[in-house]
ZALO-891600 format. One record per atom (N, C-alpha, C): z, y, x. Coordinates in steps of 0.001 Angstrom, whole numbers, plus 500000, padded with zeros to 6 digits. Layout:
% residues N
ZYX...
//
This chain:
% residues 339
201448796045050586200163796241049915199126796709050940197870796219050832196839796656051773196514798132051602196223798780052702195832800183052677194421800294052099194218801241051187192918801416050541192294802737050976191044802907050613190351804155050927190984805325050182191573805036049009192265806081048250193500806563049007194209805638049681195380806033050473194977806957051615193865806626052276193374807465053367193007808844052842192305808890051713191879810165051139193080811035050774194105810408050169195287811173049760196023811739050976196207810931052037196929811394053220196147812501053942194805812355053986193981813351054685193632814545053813194008814457052517193749815537051560192248815829051431191496814750051295190059814855051052189695813872049940188455813896049523187999812952048495187660811595049122187599810572048268187192809252048757185766809289049275184939810140048679183558810268049146183513810762050587184401811708050916184438812230052277184856811141053266185862810338052879186282809231053738185126808261053952184405807977052869183264807065052958182208807609053902181963808908053832180965809508054730181396809407056190182683809573056446183169809432057813182973807990058293183282807036057428183151805624057800181710805239058088180791805807057309179392805391057396178525806331058211179126807439058698178351808377059495177274809076058714177496809265057405176474809892056559176914811298056158175947812176056009176206813513055479176755814475056526176645815770056219177160816812057095178637817018056799179477816874057799180915817046057630181441818031058664182428818808058249183107819692059187183784818830060255183624819205061501184133818382062602185643818192062507186363819239062133187822819120062055188236818205060917187491818253059811187788817367058671187557815914059069186419815656059719186116814294060151187177813781061116187630814672062040188646814265063005189960813938062295190295814730061260191537814487060517191488813149059791190341812848059196190189811580058484190312810408059452189683810538060620189763809449061598191201809250062081191930810347062235193324810247062677194170809525061628193923809804060350194669809137059284194313807655059228193019807352059396192597805942059418193334805195060514193443805830061696194156805213062814195643805082062519196212806131061932197648806133061638198026805057060632197218804917059568197531803953058515197063802539058843196201802415059853195678801094060188194701800578059147193942801512058553193001801119057491191811800371058082191517799207057512190346798421057913189419798318056715188238798968056750187348798927055596186758797547055392186475797221054148185797795969053824184404795990054425184090794965055219182759794917055835181682794850054770181978794163053643180998794088052556180784795461051924181906796211051715181777797531051102181004798483051999181301798428053307180572799287054241179099798913054272178835797613054265177446797158054288176680797625053077177303797526051901176632797970050682176410799471050708177388800209051246177212801653051329176046802011052234175815801179053230174695801421054141173396800822053629173458800141052488172262799511051949171949798183052595172928797563053280172711796319054004173982795483053962173881794218053617175059793351053586175290792633054901174255792571055744174255791759056964174560790294056647174053789862055510174133788469055096172727788021054717172350786828055148171071786225054776171350785038053859170627784941052766170730783788051890169807782678052364170192781441052084169323780301052396169394779310051242168239778981050699168137778058049573167495776763050058168187775635049831167686774327050273167838773333049123167061772250049133167190771265048052168539770560048058168966770100049235170189769314049344170594769243050805171874769084051047172347768918052420172312767468052864171895766565051978171858765140052325170583764750053054169550765602053056168326765281053781168643765194055264168152764181055969168626763934057337168240764993058351167239765815058075166819766805059060167244768224058699167896768404057546168290769743057108169206770409058140170115769622058723171060770191059682170385770839060868169274770244061334168566770816062474167979772187062127167390772309060942166819773584060515167923774627060355169008774225059703170137775131059507170687775632060837170839774716061793171403775114063075170514776130063767169207775925063694168297776889064296168439778268063681168515778327062346168671779610061663170012780254062001171075779452061974172417779983062241172531780510063668171928779812064632171980780274066022171464781699066144170365781995065457169776783335065513170633784335064743171055783962063540171799784893062696173141785273063308173865784283063832175176784587064414175048785449065662173999785213066439173782786035067634173609787505067258172979787740066112172741789109065648173817789586064674174922788845064593176074789215063769175747789282062282174926788342061842174660788170060412175397786935059917175781786962058662176346785790058022175283785047057231175609783816056824174686782987056049175350782567054753174663782791053642175126782361052321174203781239051873174748780019051784173931778824051576173970778382050119172787778071049577172658777581048202171900776252048220172356775298047432171615774047047238171223773937045768170353772968045488169945772711044104170469771363043627171638770978044103172189769674043739172416769519042240172675770640041551172956770568040116171830771149039268170630771141039823169459771522039046169508772941038519169319773101037218169219774430036615170495775230036777171654774565036730172920775271036917172989775884038304172536775144039314172506775683040673171592776897040762170440776825040122169502777938040160170043779148039417170806778937038351171409780073037641172419780786038543173220780013039257174182780620040173173465781364041298172401780767041800171620781426042843171033782733042324170446782710041128169834783908040555170861785015040340172093784627039978173147785630039790173456786331041108173451785594042206173703786191043511172546787088043948171325786709043569170172787580043850170338788890043105170697788803041823170871790010041005171978790899041547173026790286042089174139791051042643173840791610044026172651791335044540172242791794045874173264791378046924173613790089046880174632789553047782174111789298049188172800789375049388172223789153050710170982790006050873170613790223052129169510791138052442168136790490052352168074789191052562166803788473052532167085786989052398166024786203052239166197784796051883165323783895052745165944782835053286165220781731053904165182780585052900164046779895052804163891778864051763163274777605052335163945776469052130163293775164052176163129774792050715161936774819050224161683774857048778162222773643048019163198773862047114163510772800046155162313772625045222161975771399044906160780771156044090160820771940042788159683772548042464159552773257041201160039774686041213160456775205042368161002776567042404160072777574043070158901777134043524158058778014044331157622779256043559157261779101042292156849780265041498157997781258041343159196780732041140160371781607041009160615782369042303160521781676043421160723782330044719159646783380044964158417783056044593157318784013044765157551785267043923158094785096042730158389786243041866159459787132042494160515786518043028161562787292043693160987788083044865160110787433045634159486788105046780158617789271046310157854789058045227156987790114044702157799791307044197159022791042043770159887792122043261160651792838044364160434792419045610161019793159046714162022792427047574162368791182047237163303790432048077162544789857049269162934790201050495162254789599051657162533788092051707161460787294051789161574785834051769160728785248052892161272784239053579160488783449054528160693781983054163159604781288053927159635779872053564159558779011054817160484778071054957160406777064056012159671775891055389158396775767055725157443774953054965157391773532055499158218772662054924158265771273055384157225770397054716156548770901053672155636770044052905154185770483052980153904771467053838152535771929054028151939772506052745152707773383052088152169774047050900151474775353051266151930776027052324151328777244052855150931778237051765151894778713050977151553779686049939151250781044050559150047781562050343149662782823050957150512783995050524151172783866049356151947784993048842153334785083049448153783784060050171155113784065050784154973783803052277155566784638053129155549784341054567156176782978054828155615782228055766156112780873055987156052780489057456156895779503057792156908778887059117156716777389058899155712776796059549155435775380059359155067774703060656154575773476060530154178772717061719152840772031061474152393771224062432151042770657062407151101769179062014151149768911060729151230767539060237149968766746060591148806767356060444147536766672060701147426766268062166147607767230063071147449766914064492148602766051065009149779766194064422150877765316064806150571763866064478150007763634063293149645762267062906148491761742063767147565762608064142146487762186065037147047761747066383148061762454066861148676762077068133149334760704068038149954760416066888150555759093066694149479758012066709148358758263066022147258757296066000146664757100067384146513758197068103145936758110069451146813757234070344148113757401070225149036756594071027148898755112070687148847754789069401148710753379069009147386752795069489146330753576069409145037753099069899145075752873071414145753753758072111145821753631073574146560752376074012147488751895073188148207750668073558147590749439072889146373749633072347145599748492071860145887748048070440146504748888069621146797748502068233145651748968067332144966747993066741143755748287065965143938748081064460145063747493064053145242747185062626146577747756062133146631749063061930147902749660061509148165749488060013149438749429059679149903749534058302150486750933058154150106751635057100150592753002056879151537753003055681152725753534055869153681753709054764153740755202054480153096755606053395152903757022053091154157757638052469154157758971052402155180759701051669154706759966050255155482760715049481155077761043048111153722761741048072152847761277047205151474761796047169151404763262046774152438763781046100152401765172045622152669766183046739153100765716047920153408766621049010152200766823049901151927768075050257150822768358051145150975767698052506152223767575052973152422766961054291151991765503054290152155764807053153151708763412053058150201763326053230149501764209052545148028764232052635147595764520054065148231765517054703147845765892056058148142764777057059149294764123056910149636763043057840148691761856057673148357761534056443147429760430056201146041760767056731145578761994056466144246762395056920144151762412058441145167762960059095145135763032060552145112761655061190145953760751060682146020759406061234144721758654060988144220758722059753142994758000059403141788758546060158141747759859060365140626760465061092140543759938062513141683759839063191141685759364064573141197757921064648141645757092063719141211755693063720139738755571063371139272756355062404137859756284062016136958756714063165137334757781063853136514758271064953136509757284066127137534756455066220137580755425067272136850754159066855136279754146065646135535752984065175136383751928064509137587752312064062138489751351063408139041751948062111138180752140061113138667752714059854139768751844059243140725752508058604141881751800058052141540751303056646141656750012056377141384749499055031142337750120054010141834750392052820142647751026051779143897750220051470143781748894051515144938748059051173146050748149052222145739748706053397146756748849054435147518750171054343147230750948053303147966752190053060148836751973051833150149751939052042151084751624050974151890752859050586152223752994049300152987754169048857154434754099049319155052755256049443156453755318049821157088756593049302158394756712049523159104757901049039160068758465050079159787758204051349160572758756052453161972758142052571162207756961051997163526756344052089163483755080052949164656754650053414164753753395054154164290752233053283164697752262052018164358751167051108162856751024050934162138752141050842160689752050050638160006751479051869160521751798053073159935751232054285160086749736054344161275749254053992161501747807053976160657747134052908160584747748051729159827747152050620158339747086050959157814748107051620156390748129051955156040746992052915156873746783053934156602745708054881156723744343054207157731744178053377157908742920052656156698742630051771156199743668051082155030743499050219153785743179051028153627743833052174152452743585053024152452742155053543153609741665053961153694740292054462153423739288053343153953739571052149153735738668051019152263738626050621151564739753050793150148739816050433149238739277051527149814738927052654149015738393053752148227739433054514148644740719054435147934741766055173148133741582056673147087741841057414147138741720058860147415743102059467148470743199060255148770744477060916149510744215062221149214745047063208149871744943064502150702746180064821150745747112063866151497748350064064151786748970062705152731749904062696153115750600061464153234752082061773152620752895060924152848754344060953153535754715059650154827755058059736155588755487058561155621757011058545155494757593057347155376759040057235156678759793057437157765759079057617158987759731058096159849758693058799160879759155059482161684758247060290162517757285059453162993757746058291163805756850057466162997755647056996161779755870056520160970754730056089160576753863057290160454754463058478160191753669059677161379752759059998162599753276059801163793752456060040163808751256059095163488751493057822163421750381056873162350749379057251161204749885057705160119749001058122160536748151059315161227748744060265161679747998061444162619746863061052163514747149060125164441746108059685163693744934059070162709745247058223161955744172057566161125743383058567160547744062059546159773743367060580160679742404061345161827742879061775162739742033062537163284740886061685163565741174060403164062740121059504163028739016059298161747739373059463160686738376059275160511737488060508161258737773061575161139737001062803160153737569063802159526738689063460158590739321064387159341740240065340158725740528066488159351741349067507158739742752067517159581743720067877159135745105068055159387745468069525158366745867070258156998746173069843155995745056070117156440743933070632155481742922071081154530742495069958155077742241068771154241741817067644153798742993066778154701743914066555154405745077065700155008746318066357154167747285066678154641748581067173154905749487065970155950750309066067156344751147064920156466752597065351155891753491064511155940754933064745156429755618063475157287756615063633157744757419062498157246758843062583157897759712061830157538761139061828158807761918061485159106762945062260160222763894062089161026764014063366161388762865063980162289762835065130163668763361064768164238762784063707165622763082063369166523762468064444167776762911064579168650762386065640168752760860065652168693760225064479168791758770064400167678758068065175166509758698065276165343758026065847165566757553067275166326758297068031166570757923069437167600756807069567168239756428068454169346755475068536169133754218067700167913754015067191167609752752066527167441751669067592167329750432067142167108749319068076165815748598067714164764748761068521164669749644069688164508751105069269164716752049070194164519753462069864163110753719069329163030754595068351161804754790067573160869755832068180159628755437068430158579756407068749158276757193067480158055758493067633157897759310066431157206760623066764156767761311065727156214762655065872157361763647065699157569764446066706158678765402066689158292766645065901158937766832064739158812768105064029159756769099064694159289770319065001160151771301065666161111771941064668162026771145064139162858771573063015163760772741063382164478772607064501165361773709064901164552774959065212163415774773065877162564775923066210162030776601064952161745775824063920161275776407062664162368777264062019163612776770062042164719777565061526164917778848062306164818778739063641164964779921064491163864780943064196162620780470064119161491781381063912161580782078062560161982781343061527162106781943060200163180783020060191164325782738060827165399783731060874164971784968061659164290784755062790163837785904063585162844786761062794161977786105062047160990786839061246161691787734060228162718787202059590163446787974058588164202789134059233164881788886060336165638789946061000164720791041061547163552790639062047162593791645062518162136792536061374162002791942060201161624792732059020162710793747058684163967793348058809165061794281058523165018795487059456164464795275060647164380796363061628163075797150061513162264796838060508161077797646060258159745796967060447159723795739060971158449795038061150157977794463059821156683794544059529156193793937058280156266792423058352156517791789057219156478790338057169155047789870057410154838788801058169153468788352058476152747787863057230151445788100057186150657787634056038149928786330056330150225785731057495149681784414057834150823783502058245150714782203057971151794781282058349152023781267059858153279781157060252153625780896061636153652779378061821152881778863062752152748777413062926153253777023064316154235776111064348154791775601065594154330774151065738153621773798066798153021772459066884154046771330066911153694770234066241154443768979066366153989768267067638154857767443068199154531766713069427154935765251069289154243764385070017154550762961069930155585762568070974156537761742070569157584761246071466157489759721071522157142759178072684157013757729072842158348757127073254158757756087072515159988755364072847159689753855072821160747753073072842160581751628073037159959750913071846159940751498070660159350750810069514157840750659069638157243751374070616155824751163070921155637750736072381156727750321073006156613749796074355156914750757075467157258752012075135157590752975076189158925752610076806159114752946078069160384752687078745161477753462078035162615752816077753163692753522077064164235754658077911164514755790077242165089756939077916166490757179077367167371757725078185168696758099077713168586759479077095168875759583075795168757760854075086170096761212074488170387762507074522171637762977073931171380763413072496
//
């Protein structure tokens, strides 16, 4: 049978409270009593539950993380960034998804009520922002990893530069002489879609080449939508020499449809995505894209939370890490060997 705190207390002839105080370094204790308790702990080989000790100290040394799903292609990069920081500081991670909708949220809420973690990192599942804001207002430290450009002032957040990232993509296409882009947008309800469209369109307009409304097609961030958009554009007779897809998956679908039509990439149509997921460097040809600093965003969010645990106030302004453009062969750049 495992040795318990009651066994230690009985052998040392003290109360369980006294043993707990010795373990946690709390309260005034007679030096000889403390020494006796430590000797019994050593003799019996008692190992306290790390969770019990953490709760006694008011800290679990566990961080919760709520994400929509693990199937999103870039989630792993954000998770790895957060985990790298947490493990270095000897924190654990308790991961929650919303794969089962309300049932998932009920399980998550039960863990919040049980105080199973010290603070929360969030990639917002749709429709949960008000709930997360309420938890934060009630005292749960929360940092939002803001992938959709919602920037809620009531919740500390870490995000990136969707507008300027899209401008960089447009600038690159203009520099290589592409004047008639086709845009495959993301879901209109996301702030990042609006910012990416505005940034790209602004660069083209300022260069004297405004984008016709019919050249902006709706999408949903999937491979299928990218292929469908290109197929529809070709059927409608739209003229385009380049494609800006609002994420890498829809860019992959667009590339397939372009190649299936007999056109060449990049000679006939240059293609640019957004995100720089690992797949982007391994498409044929490798995909030029806007690099979202996904791992860095996870790292920054985790550091912000851990700094708060050590006494620093949570920031009242978003932390913004710039996006950068990565040129590859889909726009004519020399192919690079990437790991």
